[in-house]
C-alpha atoms as an extended CHARMM CRD file, in Angstrom:
* protein
*
       153  EXT
         1         1  MET       CA             46.7160000000        0.9840000000       17.9300000000  PROA      1               0.0000000000
         2         2  LYS       CA             43.4750000000        2.7090000000       17.8040000000  PROA      2               0.0000000000
         3         3  ASN       CA             42.6770000000        2.0190000000       14.4600000000  PROA      3               0.0000000000
         4         4  LYS       CA             43.7680000000       -1.4090000000       15.0250000000  PROA      4               0.0000000000
         5         5  LYS       CA             41.6380000000       -1.6100000000       18.0360000000  PROA      5               0.0000000000
         6         6  THR       CA             38.4850000000       -0.0310000000       16.1390000000  PROA      6               0.0000000000
         7         7  ALA       CA             38.4790000000       -2.4740000000       13.1030000000  PROA      7               0.0000000000
         8         8  SER       CA             38.7150000000       -5.5660000000       15.6300000000  PROA      8               0.0000000000
         9         9  ILE       CA             35.7710000000       -4.0250000000       17.6550000000  PROA      9               0.0000000000
        10        10  THR       CA             33.5990000000       -3.4290000000       13.7890000000  PROA      10              0.0000000000
        11        11  ALA       CA             34.9410000000       -7.3440000000       13.1170000000  PROA      11              0.0000000000
        12        12  ALA       CA             33.7160000000       -8.8260000000       16.2750000000  PROA      12              0.0000000000
        13        13  ILE       CA             30.1140000000       -7.0350000000       15.8860000000  PROA      13              0.0000000000
        14        14  ILE       CA             29.6790000000       -8.3240000000       12.1710000000  PROA      14              0.0000000000
        15        15  ALA       CA             30.1890000000      -11.7840000000       13.8110000000  PROA      15              0.0000000000
        16        16  ILE       CA             28.2620000000      -11.6460000000       15.8660000000  PROA      16              0.0000000000
        17        17  ALA       CA             25.1090000000      -10.2040000000       13.8270000000  PROA      17              0.0000000000
        18        18  THR       CA             26.1630000000      -12.6380000000       11.0100000000  PROA      18              0.0000000000
        19        19  VAL       CA             25.5830000000      -15.7430000000       13.5080000000  PROA      19              0.0000000000
        20        20  LEU       CA             22.8550000000      -14.3660000000       15.1330000000  PROA      20              0.0000000000
        21        21  PHE       CA             21.3170000000      -13.8540000000       11.8730000000  PROA      21              0.0000000000
        22        22  GLN       CA             22.0220000000      -17.8310000000       10.7670000000  PROA      22              0.0000000000
        23        23  TYR       CA             20.3470000000      -19.1590000000       14.0230000000  PROA      23              0.0000000000
        24        24  MET       CA             17.1260000000      -16.5870000000       13.8840000000  PROA      24              0.0000000000
        25        25  GLU       CA             13.7360000000      -18.5350000000       13.9230000000  PROA      25              0.0000000000
        26        26  PRO       CA             12.4540000000      -18.8000000000        9.9630000000  PROA      26              0.0000000000
        27        27  ASN       CA              9.6380000000      -16.9180000000       10.9500000000  PROA      27              0.0000000000
        28        28  VAL       CA             11.7640000000      -13.3960000000       12.4280000000  PROA      28              0.0000000000
        29        29  LEU       CA             12.8370000000      -13.5440000000        8.3660000000  PROA      29              0.0000000000
        30        30  ASN       CA              9.6430000000      -14.8810000000        6.6170000000  PROA      30              0.0000000000
        31        31  LYS       CA              8.6610000000      -12.0320000000        4.5790000000  PROA      31              0.0000000000
        32        32  THR       CA              4.9420000000      -13.3240000000        5.4550000000  PROA      32              0.0000000000
        33        33  ASN       CA              4.9190000000      -11.3100000000        8.8390000000  PROA      33              0.0000000000
        34        34  LEU       CA              5.8610000000       -8.0590000000        7.0890000000  PROA      34              0.0000000000
        35        35  SER       CA              4.1410000000       -5.3750000000        8.9420000000  PROA      35              0.0000000000
        36        36  ILE       CA              3.0270000000       -2.7860000000        6.0320000000  PROA      36              0.0000000000
        37        37  GLU       CA              2.6750000000        0.2770000000        7.1540000000  PROA      37              0.0000000000
        38        38  PRO       CA              2.9570000000        3.7830000000        4.8310000000  PROA      38              0.0000000000
        39        39  SER       CA              5.8880000000        5.7470000000        4.8890000000  PROA      39              0.0000000000
        40        40  THR       CA              7.7350000000        6.7090000000        1.9410000000  PROA      40              0.0000000000
        41        41  ALA       CA              7.0520000000        7.0060000000       -1.8180000000  PROA      41              0.0000000000
        42        42  SER       CA              9.0080000000        4.2370000000       -2.9100000000  PROA      42              0.0000000000
        43        43  THR       CA              8.6770000000        1.9810000000       -0.0730000000  PROA      43              0.0000000000
        44        44  LEU       CA              4.8040000000        1.9480000000       -0.7250000000  PROA      44              0.0000000000
        45        45  GLN       CA              4.7710000000        1.1900000000       -3.8030000000  PROA      45              0.0000000000
        46        46  SER       CA              7.4960000000       -1.6840000000       -3.1120000000  PROA      46              0.0000000000
        47        47  ASN       CA              4.9760000000       -2.9910000000        0.1220000000  PROA      47              0.0000000000
        48        48  ILE       CA              1.9470000000       -3.2810000000       -2.6700000000  PROA      48              0.0000000000
        49        49  GLU       CA              4.3020000000       -5.1590000000       -4.8060000000  PROA      49              0.0000000000
        50        50  ALA       CA              5.0470000000       -7.1940000000       -1.8210000000  PROA      50              0.0000000000
        51        51  LEU       CA              1.4620000000       -8.0500000000       -0.8350000000  PROA      51              0.0000000000
        52        52  TYR       CA              0.2900000000       -8.9220000000       -4.0620000000  PROA      52              0.0000000000
        53        53  ALA       CA              3.5700000000      -10.8820000000       -4.4400000000  PROA      53              0.0000000000
        54        54  GLN       CA              2.5130000000      -12.9100000000       -0.8190000000  PROA      54              0.0000000000
        55        55  ARG       CA             -0.9940000000      -13.1580000000       -2.1240000000  PROA      55              0.0000000000
        56        56  LYS       CA             -1.8810000000      -10.6560000000        1.0850000000  PROA      56              0.0000000000
        57        57  SER       CA             -5.0960000000       -8.9710000000        1.4300000000  PROA      57              0.0000000000
        58        58  ASP       CA             -6.5450000000       -7.0390000000        4.5110000000  PROA      58              0.0000000000
        59        59  LYS       CA             -4.0840000000       -4.1890000000        4.6880000000  PROA      59              0.0000000000
        60        60  ILE       CA             -4.2780000000       -0.5740000000        5.2560000000  PROA      60              0.0000000000
        61        61  VAL       CA             -1.8690000000        1.4140000000        2.2330000000  PROA      61              0.0000000000
        62        62  GLU       CA             -1.6100000000        4.8480000000        1.2500000000  PROA      62              0.0000000000
        63        63  ILE       CA             -0.2720000000        5.1340000000       -2.3040000000  PROA      63              0.0000000000
        64        64  THR       CA              0.0170000000        7.6050000000       -4.9910000000  PROA      64              0.0000000000
        65        65  GLY       CA             -0.7870000000        6.8290000000       -8.9880000000  PROA      65              0.0000000000
        66        66  LYS       CA             -1.6140000000        7.9240000000      -12.1280000000  PROA      66              0.0000000000
        67        67  VAL       CA             -5.2700000000        6.6970000000      -13.1880000000  PROA      67              0.0000000000
        68        68  ILE       CA             -4.7480000000        4.7510000000      -16.4040000000  PROA      68              0.0000000000
        69        69  LYS       CA             -8.2350000000        3.9860000000      -16.8470000000  PROA      69              0.0000000000
        70        70  LEU       CA            -11.7650000000        5.3030000000      -15.9720000000  PROA      70              0.0000000000
        71        71  LEU       CA            -14.4130000000        2.3760000000      -15.3640000000  PROA      71              0.0000000000
        72        72  ALA       CA            -18.1360000000        2.4770000000      -15.0840000000  PROA      72              0.0000000000
        73        73  ASP       CA            -19.8760000000        2.6800000000      -11.6980000000  PROA      73              0.0000000000
        74        74  ASP       CA            -20.7320000000       -0.0760000000      -10.4220000000  PROA      74              0.0000000000
        75        75  VAL       CA            -24.6420000000        0.3810000000       -9.4220000000  PROA      75              0.0000000000
        76        76  ASP       CA            -25.3270000000       -3.5570000000       -7.5550000000  PROA      76              0.0000000000
        77        77  GLY       CA            -26.0590000000       -2.7690000000       -4.2210000000  PROA      77              0.0000000000
        78        78  SER       CA            -23.1860000000        0.2060000000       -2.9300000000  PROA      78              0.0000000000
        79        79  LYS       CA            -22.7140000000        2.2440000000       -5.5540000000  PROA      79              0.0000000000
        80        80  HSD       CA            -19.0360000000        2.8070000000       -6.2600000000  PROA      80              0.0000000000
        81        81  GLN       CA            -16.2160000000        4.5360000000       -8.5100000000  PROA      81              0.0000000000
        82        82  LYS       CA            -14.4430000000        2.1170000000       -9.9720000000  PROA      82              0.0000000000
        83        83  PHE       CA            -10.8080000000        3.4830000000      -12.3380000000  PROA      83              0.0000000000
        84        84  ILE       CA             -7.3200000000        1.5320000000      -12.7300000000  PROA      84              0.0000000000
        85        85  LEU       CA             -4.1600000000        3.0820000000      -11.1520000000  PROA      85              0.0000000000
        86        86  GLU       CA             -0.6760000000        2.7700000000      -11.8690000000  PROA      86              0.0000000000
        87        87  LEU       CA              1.9500000000        3.2860000000       -9.7060000000  PROA      87              0.0000000000
        88        88  PRO       CA              5.1500000000        4.3950000000      -10.7300000000  PROA      88              0.0000000000
        89        89  SER       CA              6.5490000000        0.8890000000      -11.0490000000  PROA      89              0.0000000000
        90        90  GLY       CA              3.8430000000        0.2330000000      -13.5010000000  PROA      90              0.0000000000
        91        91  HSD       CA              1.7100000000       -2.2430000000      -10.9680000000  PROA      91              0.0000000000
        92        92  THR       CA             -1.7600000000       -1.3570000000      -10.8350000000  PROA      92              0.0000000000
        93        93  LEU       CA             -4.4130000000       -1.7890000000       -9.1290000000  PROA      93              0.0000000000
        94        94  LEU       CA             -8.3860000000       -1.6360000000       -9.2320000000  PROA      94              0.0000000000
        95        95  VAL       CA             -9.8170000000        1.3400000000       -7.3050000000  PROA      95              0.0000000000
        96        96  SER       CA            -13.5870000000        0.9590000000       -5.8470000000  PROA      96              0.0000000000
        97        97  HSD       CA            -14.2990000000        3.9550000000       -4.0020000000  PROA      97              0.0000000000
        98        98  ASN       CA            -17.6900000000        3.5250000000       -2.5380000000  PROA      98              0.0000000000
        99        99  ILE       CA            -19.9040000000        6.5220000000       -3.0200000000  PROA      99              0.0000000000
       100       100  ASP       CA            -22.3760000000        5.8830000000       -0.8260000000  PROA      100             0.0000000000
       101       101  LEU       CA            -20.4230000000        6.5030000000        1.6250000000  PROA      101             0.0000000000
       102       102  ALA       CA            -18.4610000000        9.3920000000       -0.1160000000  PROA      102             0.0000000000
       103       103  PRO       CA            -18.9670000000       12.0900000000       -2.2750000000  PROA      103             0.0000000000
       104       104  ARG       CA            -17.7780000000       11.0300000000       -6.6360000000  PROA      104             0.0000000000
       105       105  ILE       CA            -14.8000000000       12.4480000000       -7.9220000000  PROA      105             0.0000000000
       106       106  ASN       CA            -16.6970000000       13.6770000000      -10.4410000000  PROA      106             0.0000000000
       107       107  ALA       CA            -13.4700000000       16.0140000000      -11.2980000000  PROA      107             0.0000000000
       108       108  LEU       CA            -11.5560000000       12.4010000000      -12.1120000000  PROA      108             0.0000000000
       109       109  LYS       CA             -9.7240000000       12.3530000000      -15.2610000000  PROA      109             0.0000000000
       110       110  ARG       CA             -7.7090000000       10.2700000000      -16.9430000000  PROA      110             0.0000000000
       111       111  ASN       CA             -3.8490000000       11.0160000000      -16.4310000000  PROA      111             0.0000000000
       112       112  ASP       CA             -5.0370000000       12.5450000000      -13.3920000000  PROA      112             0.0000000000
       113       113  THR       CA             -2.4750000000       11.6060000000       -9.7430000000  PROA      113             0.0000000000
       114       114  VAL       CA             -4.0460000000       10.7460000000       -6.9250000000  PROA      114             0.0000000000
       115       115  THR       CA             -2.8040000000        9.5050000000       -3.4940000000  PROA      115             0.0000000000
       116       116  ILE       CA             -4.9400000000        6.8730000000       -1.8600000000  PROA      116             0.0000000000
       117       117  LYS       CA             -5.5080000000        5.5640000000        1.9520000000  PROA      117             0.0000000000
       118       118  GLY       CA             -7.4890000000        2.5260000000        2.1650000000  PROA      118             0.0000000000
       119       119  GLU       CA             -7.6540000000       -1.0460000000        2.2580000000  PROA      119             0.0000000000
       120       120  TYR       CA             -5.8720000000       -3.6170000000       -0.1510000000  PROA      120             0.0000000000
       121       121  GLU       CA             -7.0180000000       -6.6240000000       -1.3540000000  PROA      121             0.0000000000
       122       122  TRP       CA             -4.9610000000       -9.1360000000       -3.4900000000  PROA      122             0.0000000000
       123       123  THR       CA             -6.3060000000      -10.3770000000       -6.9390000000  PROA      123             0.0000000000
       124       124  LYS       CA             -4.7330000000      -11.8380000000       -9.7460000000  PROA      124             0.0000000000
       125       125  LYS       CA             -4.9840000000       -8.4570000000      -11.6970000000  PROA      125             0.0000000000
       126       126  GLY       CA             -2.7090000000       -6.6650000000       -9.0720000000  PROA      126             0.0000000000
       127       127  GLY       CA             -4.8130000000       -5.7810000000       -6.4860000000  PROA      127             0.0000000000
       128       128  VAL       CA             -7.8820000000       -3.9660000000       -5.1010000000  PROA      128             0.0000000000
       129       129  LEU       CA             -8.0990000000       -1.0660000000       -3.0750000000  PROA      129             0.0000000000
       130       130  HSD       CA            -11.4180000000        0.0810000000       -1.5310000000  PROA      130             0.0000000000
       131       131  TRP       CA            -12.3410000000        2.1280000000        2.0650000000  PROA      131             0.0000000000
       132       132  THR       CA            -11.3680000000        4.8730000000        0.4460000000  PROA      132             0.0000000000
       133       133  HSD       CA            -14.2240000000        6.7280000000        2.6890000000  PROA      133             0.0000000000
       134       134  HSD       CA            -14.6330000000        7.0090000000        6.1540000000  PROA      134             0.0000000000
       135       135  ASP       CA            -16.4160000000        4.1200000000        7.8550000000  PROA      135             0.0000000000
       136       136  PRO       CA            -20.2890000000        5.3160000000        9.7980000000  PROA      136             0.0000000000
       137       137  ARG       CA            -20.4170000000        2.5810000000       12.6190000000  PROA      137             0.0000000000
       138       138  GLY       CA            -16.1000000000        3.9560000000       13.4380000000  PROA      138             0.0000000000
       139       139  LYS       CA            -14.8030000000        0.0790000000       13.3550000000  PROA      139             0.0000000000
       140       140  HSD       CA            -12.8310000000        0.4280000000       10.1590000000  PROA      140             0.0000000000
       141       141  GLU       CA             -9.5760000000        2.5100000000       10.2300000000  PROA      141             0.0000000000
       142       142  GLU       CA            -11.3070000000        5.3590000000        7.4850000000  PROA      142             0.0000000000
       143       143  GLY       CA             -9.8910000000        5.5200000000        3.8220000000  PROA      143             0.0000000000
       144       144  TRP       CA             -9.8920000000        8.4510000000        2.0070000000  PROA      144             0.0000000000
       145       145  ILE       CA             -8.8910000000        9.5120000000       -2.0560000000  PROA      145             0.0000000000
       146       146  GLU       CA             -6.8790000000       12.8790000000       -2.7550000000  PROA      146             0.0000000000
       147       147  HSD       CA             -7.5540000000       14.9250000000       -6.1420000000  PROA      147             0.0000000000
       148       148  LYS       CA             -5.8810000000       18.0710000000       -6.6240000000  PROA      148             0.0000000000
       149       149  GLY       CA             -6.2480000000       19.0640000000       -3.4150000000  PROA      149             0.0000000000
       150       150  LYS       CA             -9.2770000000       17.8170000000       -2.1250000000  PROA      150             0.0000000000
       151       151  ARG       CA             -9.9750000000       14.9610000000       -0.0870000000  PROA      151             0.0000000000
       152       152  TYR       CA            -12.5300000000       12.3730000000       -0.3750000000  PROA      152             0.0000000000
       153       153  ASN       CA            -14.2330000000       10.4430000000        2.2650000000  PROA      153             0.0000000000
């Protein structure tokens, strides 16, 4: 008797949830309203891929990946150290680290693993991570790059 009652209650809950789910406003289920917040590595990686698929920008993310290519520093205007980061999924991003506001990572080498907090900007090539430094005006969420136990911001 108890098992039948539990099964009936469970079935009723599932039925109600199904009906409610079908009649929710479309925007509640629309992926463009996802809040991208740092949590676990796999969730973060899929969040970057969701941002890329949705062509979203101006989102603060925290990710870990492998440096696959070091690029020449950009010295026009504000100086930026640049490199390509690959996530475990194979998705790649350009990292643009402002070295006028944060220390340059001189020891950075190809195949090094780094963890980065910064702002994601969509591009056709996978995206750019910037704001990997402190904000001297204190108006923007601060970012950083961790490399071999040292934080650069």
